[in-house]
Backbone bond lengths (Angstrom), bond angles and torsions (degrees), N, CA, C in turn:
res aa  C-N    CA-C-N  psi(-1)  N-CA   C-N-CA  omega(-1)  CA-C   N-CA-C  phi
1 X - - - 1.448 - - 1.532 112.19 -
2 X 1.352 115.20 -38.65 1.460 118.78 179.31 1.525 111.58 -60.78
3 X 1.347 115.93 -39.32 1.470 120.22 179.45 1.520 110.30 -64.98
4 X 1.333 115.95 -42.81 1.464 120.44 -179.88 1.521 110.56 -62.64
5 X 1.357 116.10 -45.04 1.463 120.13 179.36 1.524 111.26 -62.28
6 X 1.339 114.94 -39.10 1.462 119.80 179.32 1.526 110.80 -64.09
7 X 1.337 114.82 -43.51 1.482 119.73 178.48 1.520 110.60 -61.87
8 X 1.346 115.97 -45.05 1.464 119.84 -179.34 1.525 111.19 -63.98
9 X 1.361 115.81 -40.21 1.450 119.79 -179.62 1.526 111.30 -63.72
10 X 1.329 116.75 -45.74 1.464 120.45 179.62 1.534 111.48 -68.60
11 X 1.331 115.62 -34.80 1.465 118.72 176.19 1.528 110.28 -62.08
12 X 1.339 116.37 -44.57 1.461 121.10 179.09 1.525 110.92 -63.26
13 X 1.341 116.06 -39.82 1.466 120.17 178.84 1.525 110.93 -63.37
14 X 1.332 114.80 -46.01 1.469 119.27 -179.13 1.524 110.91 -63.31
15 X 1.337 116.32 -44.93 1.473 119.84 179.08 1.523 110.00 -61.87
16 X 1.338 116.30 -42.47 1.456 120.24 178.75 1.515 112.58 -61.12
17 X 1.340 116.04 -43.17 1.466 120.32 178.50 1.527 111.26 -64.43
18 X 1.349 116.13 -40.13 1.472 120.05 178.38 1.525 110.53 -62.87
19 X 1.342 116.46 -43.43 1.460 120.04 179.63 1.522 111.05 -63.23
20 X 1.326 116.12 -42.77 1.466 120.23 178.85 1.527 110.46 -62.28
21 X 1.351 115.91 -42.87 1.463 120.68 -179.13 1.525 111.48 -64.71
22 X 1.354 115.74 -46.40 1.467 120.10 -179.71 1.522 110.41 -63.84
23 X 1.335 116.38 -41.86 1.467 120.57 179.71 1.529 110.84 -62.12
24 X 1.329 115.88 -44.32 1.463 119.91 -179.94 1.521 111.33 -65.54
25 X 1.345 116.37 -43.52 1.465 120.05 178.95 1.522 110.98 -63.47
26 X 1.328 115.73 -42.76 1.464 120.67 179.87 1.522 110.66 -59.81
27 X 1.325 115.93 -45.78 1.463 119.89 -179.96 1.525 111.53 -64.31
28 X 1.334 116.52 -38.49 1.467 120.34 -176.57 1.529 112.76 -73.44
29 X 1.332 116.46 -16.86 1.472 120.28 -176.03 1.531 112.95 -106.04
30 X 1.324 117.94 13.82 1.457 121.07 -177.83 1.531 112.61 -73.65
31 X 1.322 117.48 -21.60 1.465 118.89 -176.15 1.529 110.83 -130.80
32 X 1.322 115.80 44.29 1.460 120.10 176.79 1.522 109.59 -62.75
33 X 1.310 117.16 146.17 1.463 121.22 177.86 1.525 110.61 -117.57
34 X 1.310 114.65 152.12 1.461 121.64 -175.77 1.522 109.22 -133.23
35 X 1.319 114.95 159.78 1.457 121.04 175.66 1.521 109.10 -107.28
36 X 1.307 115.80 146.16 1.464 121.17 177.07 1.522 107.76 -158.09
37 X 1.327 117.45 152.17 1.472 119.64 -179.74 1.524 112.24 -69.53
38 X 1.300 115.50 158.21 1.458 122.03 176.32 1.529 108.78 -100.56
39 X 1.329 118.84 114.72 1.468 120.48 178.57 1.527 111.20 -60.33
40 X 1.302 115.51 144.54 1.467 120.80 179.32 1.528 109.11 -81.82
41 X 1.311 115.05 72.27 1.463 122.52 -178.48 1.514 108.80 -114.33
42 X 1.329 116.59 133.72 1.462 120.90 178.49 1.520 109.15 -134.19
43 X 1.315 115.65 123.67 1.462 119.91 -178.82 1.522 110.43 -68.74
44 X 1.314 114.73 164.36 1.459 121.05 -178.42 1.523 109.20 -143.29
45 X 1.316 115.94 160.40 1.463 120.71 175.23 1.525 111.48 -98.67
46 X 1.330 116.80 5.98 1.463 121.11 178.27 1.534 109.42 -55.12
47 X 1.316 117.28 125.61 1.468 121.41 -172.51 1.534 112.50 -63.51
48 X 1.334 116.80 -35.31 1.469 119.28 179.81 1.527 110.59 -67.31
49 X 1.322 116.74 -39.57 1.466 120.96 179.67 1.525 109.78 -68.18
50 X 1.329 116.65 -44.70 1.462 120.85 179.67 1.531 110.15 -62.31
51 X 1.331 116.60 -40.16 1.469 121.23 178.95 1.526 110.87 -63.27
52 X 1.328 115.92 -41.95 1.469 119.90 176.25 1.528 109.91 -61.93
53 X 1.332 116.83 -42.45 1.454 120.46 178.78 1.513 112.16 -62.45
54 X 1.326 116.81 -42.25 1.460 120.32 178.40 1.518 110.86 -61.04
55 X 1.330 116.67 -41.83 1.467 119.67 179.38 1.526 110.57 -62.66
56 X 1.324 117.14 -45.65 1.461 120.14 179.30 1.527 111.20 -61.66
57 X 1.325 115.99 -47.07 1.460 121.28 -175.30 1.521 112.25 -65.86
58 X 1.326 117.14 -40.57 1.468 120.34 -174.22 1.522 113.44 -95.02
59 X 1.331 117.50 -5.64 1.466 119.80 179.45 1.525 109.76 -116.76
60 X 1.324 118.23 -102.57 1.454 121.45 -170.61 1.526 113.20 -61.82
61 X 1.339 119.49 -36.95 1.472 120.68 -179.60 1.527 112.06 -77.60
62 X 1.322 117.82 -14.51 1.475 126.89 175.28 1.536 113.74 41.13
63 X 1.322 116.71 45.43 1.471 120.93 -178.72 1.529 111.82 -62.86
64 X 1.341 116.89 -33.59 1.463 119.45 -177.47 1.515 112.37 -64.54
65 X 1.327 117.63 -26.70 1.466 119.80 -179.10 1.520 112.25 -67.59
66 X 1.315 117.01 -22.66 1.470 120.92 179.33 1.522 112.55 -107.36
67 X 1.321 117.36 -31.07 1.465 120.06 -170.10 1.525 114.52 -108.93
68 X 1.339 118.63 -1.89 1.461 119.78 179.00 1.526 110.33 -115.07
69 X 1.333 117.68 121.83 1.467 119.89 179.22 1.526 112.98 -79.22
70 X 1.325 117.03 -9.25 1.465 121.14 -178.42 1.522 110.75 -99.80
71 X 1.316 115.96 174.59 1.459 121.39 179.94 1.526 109.12 -77.34
72 X 1.318 115.49 90.03 1.464 120.83 -175.69 1.517 111.71 -62.15
73 X 1.324 117.75 -35.40 1.461 121.33 -177.52 1.536 110.55 -61.26
74 X 1.321 116.52 -45.27 1.467 120.46 179.83 1.521 111.56 -66.76
75 X 1.326 116.67 -41.91 1.462 120.07 -179.60 1.523 111.30 -64.02
76 X 1.328 116.34 -43.84 1.464 119.64 179.11 1.523 111.02 -64.55
77 X 1.327 116.83 -36.43 1.469 120.56 177.94 1.528 111.23 -63.82
78 X 1.334 116.36 -27.06 1.459 121.50 177.94 1.529 112.29 -89.13
79 X 1.340 116.47 2.30 1.451 120.97 179.98 1.509 113.65 81.81
80 X 1.347 116.71 17.62 1.461 121.00 -179.18 1.535 110.21 -108.43
81 X 1.316 115.96 147.28 1.461 120.00 176.44 1.525 109.67 -82.09
82 X 1.321 118.18 128.90 1.465 119.39 176.20 1.521 110.48 -70.14
83 X 1.321 118.57 144.21 1.469 120.21 178.67 1.529 110.60 -78.50
84 X 1.318 116.26 125.83 1.465 120.68 179.91 1.532 109.46 -93.07
85 X 1.322 115.09 59.33 1.469 120.94 -173.98 1.520 113.25 -86.22
86 X 1.321 117.63 0.16 1.457 121.09 173.31 1.514 113.79 72.49
87 X 1.339 115.08 -161.70 1.454 120.63 -179.97 1.506 114.25 84.00
88 X 1.336 117.93 3.24 1.464 121.00 177.28 1.529 107.98 -71.55
89 X 1.329 116.45 129.39 1.468 121.31 -175.17 1.519 111.47 -89.40
90 X 1.318 115.95 132.86 1.457 122.84 174.10 1.523 107.59 -116.95
91 X 1.326 115.29 107.36 1.463 121.18 -177.56 1.523 109.33 -90.09
92 X 1.309 114.67 107.94 1.456 122.94 -172.63 1.523 110.21 -119.86
93 X 1.333 117.56 168.32 1.469 119.59 177.60 1.528 113.65 -58.16
94 X 1.332 116.95 -23.42 1.477 120.25 -178.84 1.529 112.18 -90.66
95 X 1.329 117.67 -3.57 1.453 121.27 -178.40 1.518 110.96 131.45
96 X 1.319 116.22 -163.43 1.467 121.15 179.36 1.522 109.16 -107.39
97 X 1.330 114.96 125.28 1.460 121.76 179.92 1.525 108.30 -116.15
98 X 1.330 116.56 133.42 1.458 122.10 -176.90 1.528 110.49 -107.33
99 X 1.326 115.34 137.20 1.465 119.69 -179.48 1.519 110.98 -71.44
100 X 1.331 114.56 155.27 1.463 121.26 -174.99 1.527 112.23 -81.97
101 X 1.300 115.09 156.26 1.457 123.08 170.78 1.533 106.94 -78.83
102 X 1.339 117.52 115.52 1.460 120.14 -179.23 1.528 111.69 -115.72
103 X 1.351 114.91 25.53 1.462 118.54 170.53 1.531 108.41 -78.52
104 X 1.319 116.50 176.81 1.464 120.91 -177.07 1.526 112.86 -82.97
105 X 1.330 117.25 13.13 1.468 119.34 179.45 1.531 110.19 -59.95
106 X 1.347 117.43 131.56 1.470 120.17 -174.98 1.530 114.57 -79.16
107 X 1.335 117.16 -10.43 1.461 119.47 179.91 1.524 112.21 -102.27
108 X 1.328 116.24 -50.85 1.459 120.14 -174.94 1.527 113.57 -108.21
109 X 1.330 117.25 -10.63 1.453 120.72 -178.32 1.511 112.37 -106.41
110 X 1.330 116.18 -152.63 1.468 121.09 -177.32 1.526 111.98 -97.10
111 X 1.335 116.35 6.74 1.458 119.47 179.34 1.514 113.61 -63.47
112 X 1.329 116.58 -22.05 1.466 120.35 -178.94 1.520 112.52 -86.33
113 X 1.331 117.19 -4.52 1.460 120.31 -176.57 1.528 111.36 -107.25
114 X 1.332 115.85 150.37 1.467 120.92 176.66 1.524 109.99 -78.26
115 X 1.326 115.77 164.73 1.466 120.49 176.33 1.529 110.61 -56.86
116 X 1.313 116.43 -42.20 1.462 120.75 -177.38 1.531 111.48 -67.61
117 X 1.324 117.33 -34.46 1.464 120.08 176.75 1.524 111.00 -67.00
118 X 1.332 116.41 -41.75 1.469 120.07 178.24 1.518 110.14 -66.29
119 X 1.322 116.39 -41.94 1.464 120.75 178.96 1.523 110.93 -61.89
120 X 1.329 117.35 -36.10 1.465 120.16 178.57 1.520 110.90 -66.78
121 X 1.321 116.82 -38.21 1.467 120.34 176.24 1.526 110.31 -57.68
122 X 1.333 116.21 -48.37 1.455 121.23 -174.68 1.524 113.13 -73.79
123 X 1.327 116.51 -36.39 1.467 118.89 -175.29 1.534 112.90 -91.16
124 X 1.320 117.13 -37.38 1.465 119.51 -173.93 1.526 114.68 -114.13
125 X 1.323 117.46 -2.10 1.452 119.72 175.81 1.514 114.82 67.88
126 X 1.347 116.61 33.71 1.467 120.67 179.46 1.530 108.79 -126.33
127 X 1.337 116.05 122.69 1.457 121.56 177.77 1.536 110.17 -65.90
128 X 1.330 116.91 160.89 1.464 119.31 175.58 1.530 113.43 -55.49
129 X 1.344 117.69 -28.39 1.460 119.50 178.24 1.524 112.96 -85.16
130 X 1.344 116.76 2.42 1.459 121.13 176.10 1.513 114.96 93.56
131 X 1.328 118.80 -9.15 1.461 120.29 179.27 1.525 110.46 -77.80
132 X 1.339 115.70 159.58 1.465 121.17 -176.42 1.521 111.63 -78.09
133 X 1.317 115.79 145.00 1.460 123.04 176.71 1.525 108.63 -89.84
134 X 1.338 117.14 136.38 1.461 119.04 171.22 1.525 107.50 -61.25
135 X 1.318 117.07 131.88 1.462 120.43 -170.57 1.527 112.67 -80.97
136 X 1.338 115.48 65.20 1.456 120.42 177.26 1.527 111.62 -93.78
137 X 1.325 117.36 -22.41 1.460 121.02 -175.06 1.527 110.05 -101.48
138 X 1.314 117.39 133.72 1.470 121.27 -170.73 1.515 114.84 -96.82
139 X 1.323 117.65 27.35 1.460 119.49 -166.95 1.522 114.92 -93.38
140 X 1.318 118.25 14.71 1.465 121.51 -176.26 1.528 112.45 -59.11
141 X 1.332 116.80 -35.31 1.463 120.99 -176.94 1.531 112.83 -105.24
142 X 1.308 116.48 15.32 1.467 119.80 179.16 1.530 109.47 -65.18
143 X 1.315 116.27 142.40 1.461 120.51 -178.69 1.522 110.77 -63.80
144 X 1.320 115.91 156.65 1.461 120.71 178.14 1.525 111.09 -57.95
145 X 1.322 116.04 -41.07 1.458 120.04 -177.32 1.529 110.77 -64.75
146 X 1.333 117.47 -44.57 1.462 120.13 -179.16 1.526 111.33 -70.16
147 X 1.326 117.00 -36.98 1.461 119.74 177.72 1.533 110.22 -63.83
148 X 1.314 116.07 -39.70 1.468 120.92 176.19 1.526 110.42 -62.21
149 X 1.334 116.10 -42.46 1.472 120.45 -179.26 1.524 111.19 -64.20
150 X 1.327 117.46 -43.42 1.465 121.38 -179.53 1.529 110.44 -61.41
151 X 1.323 116.95 -48.84 1.465 120.32 -178.52 1.523 110.69 -66.42
152 X 1.332 116.73 -37.39 1.464 120.29 178.45 1.525 110.71 -61.82
153 X 1.330 117.28 -42.06 1.466 120.00 178.10 1.527 111.21 -66.98
154 X 1.333 117.13 -42.97 1.466 119.74 179.75 1.526 111.24 -61.06
155 X 1.323 117.02 -31.52 1.464 120.42 178.25 1.531 111.46 -64.63
156 X 1.328 118.13 -20.94 1.465 120.95 179.29 1.522 112.10 -84.40
157 X 1.320 117.21 -8.04 1.463 121.37 -179.38 1.529 111.30 -65.53
158 X 1.333 115.88 131.75 1.460 119.74 176.30 1.529 109.43 -64.61
159 X 1.322 117.69 139.58 1.469 119.81 -179.83 1.524 111.54 -65.64
160 X 1.310 115.38 136.50 1.469 121.64 173.92 1.525 106.58 -124.79
161 X 1.317 116.27 114.58 1.465 121.06 -174.39 1.528 110.61 -84.08
162 X 1.320 115.07 70.92 1.463 121.43 179.11 1.516 108.65 -126.46
163 X 1.322 116.66 126.40 1.459 121.48 177.64 1.523 109.06 -88.45
164 X 1.307 116.05 129.95 1.453 118.52 178.83 1.530 109.29 -72.10
165 X 1.354 117.67 148.88 1.466 119.30 176.53 1.523 110.70 -64.13
166 X 1.310 115.93 152.64 1.458 119.94 174.98 1.524 109.68 -68.60
167 X 1.340 115.81 144.59 1.459 119.99 176.76 1.525 110.36 -60.98
168 X 1.321 116.22 146.36 1.461 121.91 -178.97 1.527 108.78 -117.45
169 X 1.320 115.56 91.00 1.457 120.44 -178.01 1.524 110.80 -89.81
170 X 1.332 115.06 142.63 1.455 119.30 173.01 1.527 108.80 -88.92
171 X 1.334 117.49 -173.54 1.466 121.02 -177.67 1.522 111.11 -58.96
172 X 1.326 116.23 -42.34 1.468 119.81 178.70 1.517 109.80 -65.20
173 X 1.322 116.58 -40.68 1.457 120.54 179.48 1.511 112.84 -62.02
174 X 1.321 116.62 -39.40 1.463 119.90 177.33 1.522 111.49 -64.79
175 X 1.326 116.20 -38.97 1.468 120.15 177.55 1.526 110.79 -65.64
176 X 1.336 115.98 -43.93 1.465 120.58 179.55 1.520 110.19 -62.11
177 X 1.332 116.80 -44.92 1.469 120.25 179.67 1.522 111.27 -63.20
178 X 1.325 116.05 -38.83 1.465 120.35 -176.07 1.524 112.83 -71.60
179 X 1.348 117.48 -38.00 1.458 119.14 -169.43 1.536 115.11 -119.58
180 X 1.328 117.65 -15.05 1.467 118.87 -174.46 1.525 114.10 -117.54
181 X 1.319 117.82 -30.03 1.468 120.09 -177.37 1.522 109.90 -79.46
182 X 1.318 114.80 115.30 1.467 121.95 178.12 1.525 108.70 -135.81
183 X 1.321 117.49 157.18 1.462 119.36 178.82 1.530 111.62 -59.09
184 X 1.320 115.13 140.41 1.467 121.40 175.59 1.516 107.99 -115.52
185 X 1.319 116.13 125.50 1.458 120.51 -178.21 1.515 111.79 -114.95
186 X 1.319 117.25 -168.05 1.466 121.80 -177.95 1.527 112.09 -59.47
187 X 1.317 115.06 143.02 1.462 120.72 177.49 1.522 111.62 -108.59
188 X 1.317 115.94 1.71 1.462 121.00 179.85 1.525 109.23 -153.34
189 X 1.311 115.93 172.83 1.472 121.17 179.25 1.533 109.56 -64.98
190 X 1.317 115.64 130.69 1.466 120.44 179.33 1.523 109.71 -77.87
191 X 1.309 116.03 127.49 1.457 120.88 178.17 1.526 110.04 -86.70
192 X 1.317 117.61 138.75 1.473 119.29 175.49 1.525 111.21 -60.72
193 X 1.364 115.04 -37.07 1.464 119.65 -178.71 1.518 110.17 -150.88
194 X 1.309 116.61 140.77 1.460 122.12 172.02 1.520 107.80 -111.36
195 X 1.332 115.64 116.56 1.456 120.02 -178.14 1.535 110.03 -71.21
196 X 1.332 118.46 117.79 1.464 120.21 177.84 1.527 111.12 -64.99
197 X 1.311 116.20 121.24 1.459 121.26 176.42 1.525 107.80 -154.40
198 X 1.311 117.45 -173.57 1.467 121.52 -174.98 1.526 112.76 -99.79
199 X 1.317 118.28 18.16 1.463 121.01 -177.73 1.532 111.45 -79.62
200 X 1.334 114.67 158.81 1.461 120.72 176.59 1.526 110.67 -62.26
201 X 1.328 117.19 -32.57 1.465 120.95 179.99 1.528 110.52 -63.15
202 X 1.325 116.98 -42.97 1.464 119.71 177.70 1.528 110.44 -69.95
203 X 1.330 116.11 -35.00 1.455 120.29 176.29 1.519 111.61 -61.11
204 X 1.322 116.60 -40.85 1.472 120.77 177.30 1.522 110.14 -61.67
205 X 1.308 116.37 -43.01 1.467 121.19 178.95 1.528 110.66 -59.21
206 X 1.337 117.10 -45.19 1.458 120.83 -179.79 1.522 111.69 -66.40
207 X 1.320 117.22 -44.00 1.468 121.99 -176.62 1.520 111.85 -65.99
208 X 1.329 116.57 -45.37 1.462 120.15 -172.47 1.522 113.99 -93.64
209 X 1.334 118.02 -30.17 1.459 120.51 -170.52 1.525 115.16 -111.62
210 X 1.314 116.91 -8.79 1.460 119.72 -179.19 1.535 111.14 -128.15
211 X 1.311 117.19 -51.13 1.459 121.04 -173.68 1.515 115.61 -83.95
212 X 1.345 116.61 -17.67 1.465 121.24 -178.23 1.526 112.11 57.31
213 X 1.315 117.20 33.78 1.469 120.83 179.13 1.530 111.05 -60.39
214 X 1.327 116.10 -37.41 1.461 119.69 -179.25 1.521 111.57 -70.33
215 X 1.329 117.37 -18.22 1.454 120.19 178.03 1.511 112.73 -62.66
216 X 1.328 116.53 -29.85 1.468 121.02 177.91 1.527 112.28 -105.66
217 X 1.319 116.65 -35.85 1.467 120.07 -173.46 1.528 113.76 -88.85
218 X 1.334 116.73 9.49 1.462 122.18 175.47 1.522 108.05 -128.49
219 X 1.316 117.44 134.05 1.469 120.28 179.65 1.522 110.37 -63.45
220 X 1.346 115.23 138.55 1.455 121.32 -178.58 1.527 110.08 -135.63
221 X 1.323 114.86 156.36 1.463 120.93 177.55 1.517 109.71 -78.59
222 X 1.333 116.74 175.91 1.458 121.12 -179.23 1.521 111.87 -63.40
223 X 1.336 117.12 -23.69 1.467 120.18 178.38 1.520 112.60 -89.24
224 X 1.347 116.68 -2.11 1.457 120.81 178.63 1.509 114.83 97.58
225 X 1.323 117.67 -2.21 1.461 121.27 -179.64 1.527 110.72 -71.38
226 X 1.342 116.31 134.76 1.458 120.42 179.73 1.527 110.47 -68.73
227 X 1.336 116.66 124.93 1.462 121.35 -178.86 1.523 112.01 -123.88
228 X 1.321 117.40 -0.23 1.459 121.09 179.91 1.510 111.45 -118.87
229 X 1.326 115.76 173.97 1.461 121.58 176.21 1.533 109.17 -67.90
230 X 1.317 115.68 140.09 1.462 121.21 -176.95 1.524 112.14 -56.23
231 X 1.332 115.48 122.94 1.469 124.30 174.84 1.527 113.62 64.61
232 X 1.339 117.31 20.95 1.467 120.90 -178.74 1.524 112.18 -94.91
233 X 1.306 117.48 15.26 1.456 121.06 -179.75 1.512 110.95 113.06
234 X 1.336 115.47 140.01 1.454 119.58 -174.43 1.508 114.92 -106.28
235 X 1.316 114.66 -166.64 1.461 122.93 -179.53 1.525 108.94 -83.27
236 X 1.345 118.11 142.27 1.475 120.45 178.95 1.525 112.06 -52.34
237 X 1.328 115.23 142.28 1.458 121.72 -178.22 1.521 109.29 -117.89
238 X 1.314 116.87 -158.47 1.458 121.32 -179.47 1.531 110.90 -61.13
239 X 1.333 115.61 152.24 1.458 124.05 179.35 1.529 112.45 61.52
240 X 1.331 116.79 15.74 1.454 119.49 179.04 1.513 114.23 75.94
241 X 1.339 117.49 7.18 1.459 120.47 179.74 1.527 109.78 -75.58
242 X 1.339 115.38 141.45 1.463 121.13 -178.69 1.526 108.94 -119.51
243 X 1.338 118.72 123.06 1.472 120.16 175.25 1.523 109.11 -55.42
244 X 1.323 118.21 123.79 1.464 120.42 -169.66 1.525 114.86 -78.69
245 X 1.306 113.17 165.69 1.458 123.76 173.19 1.532 108.13 -66.67
246 X 1.333 117.18 127.55 1.470 121.36 179.21 1.526 111.92 -119.35
247 X 1.344 116.57 14.35 1.466 119.84 176.38 1.529 108.87 -76.32
248 X 1.328 119.19 170.63 1.471 120.98 -176.74 1.538 114.92 -75.64
249 X 1.321 118.92 7.30 1.466 121.22 179.75 1.533 110.55 -67.77
250 X 1.338 116.16 155.30 1.468 120.46 -178.57 1.525 112.39 -67.24
251 X 1.343 117.97 -14.45 1.463 120.73 176.61 1.526 111.90 -85.81
252 X 1.319 117.46 -1.87 1.459 122.57 -177.41 1.520 111.66 -72.22
253 X 1.325 115.80 149.07 1.459 120.95 177.61 1.525 111.96 -60.57
254 X 1.329 117.58 -33.58 1.463 120.12 -174.22 1.524 112.20 -104.40
255 X 1.346 117.33 14.38 1.473 119.28 179.90 1.530 109.62 -60.81
256 X 1.316 116.00 129.95 1.452 121.05 179.47 1.513 114.58 87.46
257 X 1.330 116.66 -4.90 1.460 118.70 178.50 1.531 109.71 -72.19
258 X 1.307 115.19 136.16 1.465 119.62 172.11 1.522 108.59 -80.21
259 X 1.313 115.01 166.94 1.461 119.61 177.48 1.526 110.85 -59.17
260 X 1.329 115.92 -39.10 1.471 120.33 -179.14 1.529 111.22 -66.14
261 X 1.327 117.03 -42.84 1.468 120.13 178.88 1.522 109.76 -61.34
262 X 1.327 116.07 -42.62 1.466 121.65 179.67 1.528 110.53 -60.33
263 X 1.332 117.18 -48.41 1.467 121.65 -178.83 1.523 110.87 -64.68
264 X 1.340 116.44 -44.94 1.465 120.22 -179.16 1.526 111.68 -62.23
265 X 1.351 116.31 -37.06 1.474 118.74 -179.98 1.528 110.21 -63.72
266 X 1.311 117.66 -41.56 1.457 119.67 -179.87 1.519 111.39 -66.57
267 X 1.305 116.98 -41.75 1.461 119.46 -179.21 1.532 112.50 -68.42
268 X 1.324 117.21 -15.01 1.471 120.86 178.56 1.522 112.46 -75.78
269 X 1.319 117.28 -18.00 1.456 120.74 179.76 1.519 113.18 73.83
270 X 1.322 116.52 -159.87 1.470 121.79 -175.39 1.522 110.67 -74.20
271 X 1.323 116.40 126.56 1.461 122.75 177.47 1.524 110.92 -110.21
272 X 1.331 116.52 -37.27 1.462 121.53 177.74 1.530 107.96 -97.90
273 X 1.339 118.83 111.96 1.472 120.42 -176.26 1.526 113.31 -63.02
274 X 1.324 118.32 -17.51 1.465 121.34 -179.61 1.527 112.37 -88.81
275 X 1.312 116.60 -10.13 1.464 119.97 -178.60 1.521 110.70 -67.51
276 X 1.338 116.48 136.86 1.457 120.60 177.76 1.525 112.11 -93.76
277 X 1.303 117.22 0.65 1.460 119.45 176.61 1.524 109.04 -71.35
278 X 1.310 118.24 134.89 1.471 121.27 -177.10 1.531 112.44 -76.61
279 X 1.311 115.62 62.59 1.469 120.96 -175.54 1.524 112.45 -56.94
280 X 1.340 116.98 -40.05 1.460 119.07 -174.34 1.520 113.01 -73.07
281 X 1.323 117.07 -15.57 1.466 120.18 169.38 1.519 109.34 -86.04
282 X 1.331 115.25 -46.66 1.465 119.81 -176.92 1.528 112.63 -63.27
283 X 1.336 117.67 -26.07 1.466 119.02 -179.58 1.529 111.44 -67.04
284 X 1.332 116.53 -15.02 1.468 120.23 179.15 1.521 112.86 -84.53
285 X 1.325 117.81 -5.27 1.461 118.95 174.48 1.514 109.22 -64.83
286 X 1.324 115.78 147.33 1.459 118.67 178.46 1.527 110.55 -85.70
287 X 1.322 116.64 169.60 1.468 121.13 -175.28 1.527 111.97 -62.69
288 X 1.321 117.70 -34.04 1.464 120.40 179.40 1.523 110.02 -61.97
289 X 1.336 116.83 -44.77 1.464 121.00 179.28 1.523 111.15 -64.70
290 X 1.317 116.81 -42.64 1.465 120.32 -178.52 1.529 111.34 -68.42
291 X 1.309 117.13 -36.82 1.462 119.72 174.84 1.525 110.72 -62.06
292 X 1.323 116.43 -42.33 1.461 120.50 179.89 1.527 110.78 -62.48
293 X 1.329 116.77 -43.01 1.464 120.75 179.80 1.524 110.37 -64.69
294 X 1.302 116.54 -45.10 1.478 121.22 178.74 1.529 110.05 -57.71
295 X 1.316 116.20 -44.81 1.470 120.07 -177.47 1.522 111.78 -69.50
296 X 1.339 116.89 -33.43 1.465 118.89 175.49 1.526 110.97 -66.53
297 X 1.324 117.28 -44.27 1.467 120.27 -179.47 1.530 111.10 -59.21
298 X 1.312 117.12 -31.27 1.468 121.25 178.88 1.528 111.73 -69.29
299 X 1.334 118.04 -19.82 1.458 120.48 -178.82 1.532 112.75 -88.98
300 X 1.332 117.90 -7.17 1.450 120.99 -176.75 1.534 112.02 -70.11
301 X 1.303 115.05 155.91 1.476 120.70 173.32 1.524 109.39 -65.37
302 X 1.348 118.13 124.97 1.475 119.90 177.79 1.527 110.32 -64.05
303 X 1.316 116.76 129.96 1.457 121.64 179.91 1.525 108.72 -126.12
304 X 1.333 115.65 126.44 1.463 121.25 -179.72 1.528 110.39 -78.94
305 X 1.316 116.38 129.86 1.459 121.25 174.19 1.526 109.11 -128.58
306 X 1.313 115.75 153.73 1.465 119.57 -177.53 1.510 112.24 -81.37
307 X 1.351 115.42 -21.68 1.452 120.55 -179.92 1.501 109.09 -143.30
308 X 1.318 117.72 133.81 1.462 121.29 179.92 1.505 111.14 -129.73
C-alpha cells in the first residue's frame, strides 16, 4: 500500500507541475509578436478603383457579413453603405471572437493605420502591433490591384467611434492562441492584376483568394488548418447545417446543375434563414464572376461524400 500511495503522490505532483507549466507557458504566449513585410500598397480616391473595391467588399469578399452589425443587404438596396463598425460575435469552440471595426475612425477603427499596415494585416496576417491575425480572411493571395481597391474603398467609410468587445477565449481557445495561431501569408506568387473574365482560372482566384469558399466547404481543424479535400464539404456549423460537397462527384450538392441554374441560384439570395452562407452578398456577383466560379468547380477532383 505504501508503494501505491507513493506512486499516486508522485503522479499527482508530476501532473500538477505539468499543469502549472502549461498554464504559465500559455499565459506567456498570449501576445507573441511576429515580423512580416509591408506590401507597397497605396490607396487612391480614383472613382473607378473605389468602385471596384466596393464591389469586392460588398459582393464576393462579403466583408459586411462579418464587420457590419446592421442589415447590410437592406442598406445597400437603399443605396447606402453599411457601417463596418465590427463587434459581430462569432461563437466558436475556442470561445467568442468579435470582428474588428474597419471604418476610418482614428481611435477604434483603421483610421490610425497606414495603407501598408492594413495591407500587411490582409496579406501576411500580422496586426500593426505585431500579433497574429486569426486566419478568417482569405486575402493572402489577393492581387495588388484588388488589395489596393479594397483598402481604397474602406478609406471612404465614415468613421464610427465604437470599440469592439474584447475576445472571450475559453481554456481551449487560450491554448490554441498560444501554440497554434500563427501568421498566414501568401502561398503563391502575388499577381499585380487579375483580369476579370469567365475562365476557370479567374474562378479559382475568386473562390480561394477572395470569397473564402473553401473556408467553409473544406473540412478544417480547430486551428483552421485544412484537413479535408478542397471543396468536398465542410465541418458542421450552426443548426446542424453542413457546408456541402461542391466537387463534380455525383454526391455533390450541385451535381447536374447547369451554368444557368448555378447563376440563378446565387442571384436569388438567401432562401434558408438558418444558412450561414453569405447569400445576400454573393448575389451581388455579376454573371462573369459566377460563370468563372462554376467553371472552376468543374475542374476539381470529384470526391465522394455520404451526405451533401
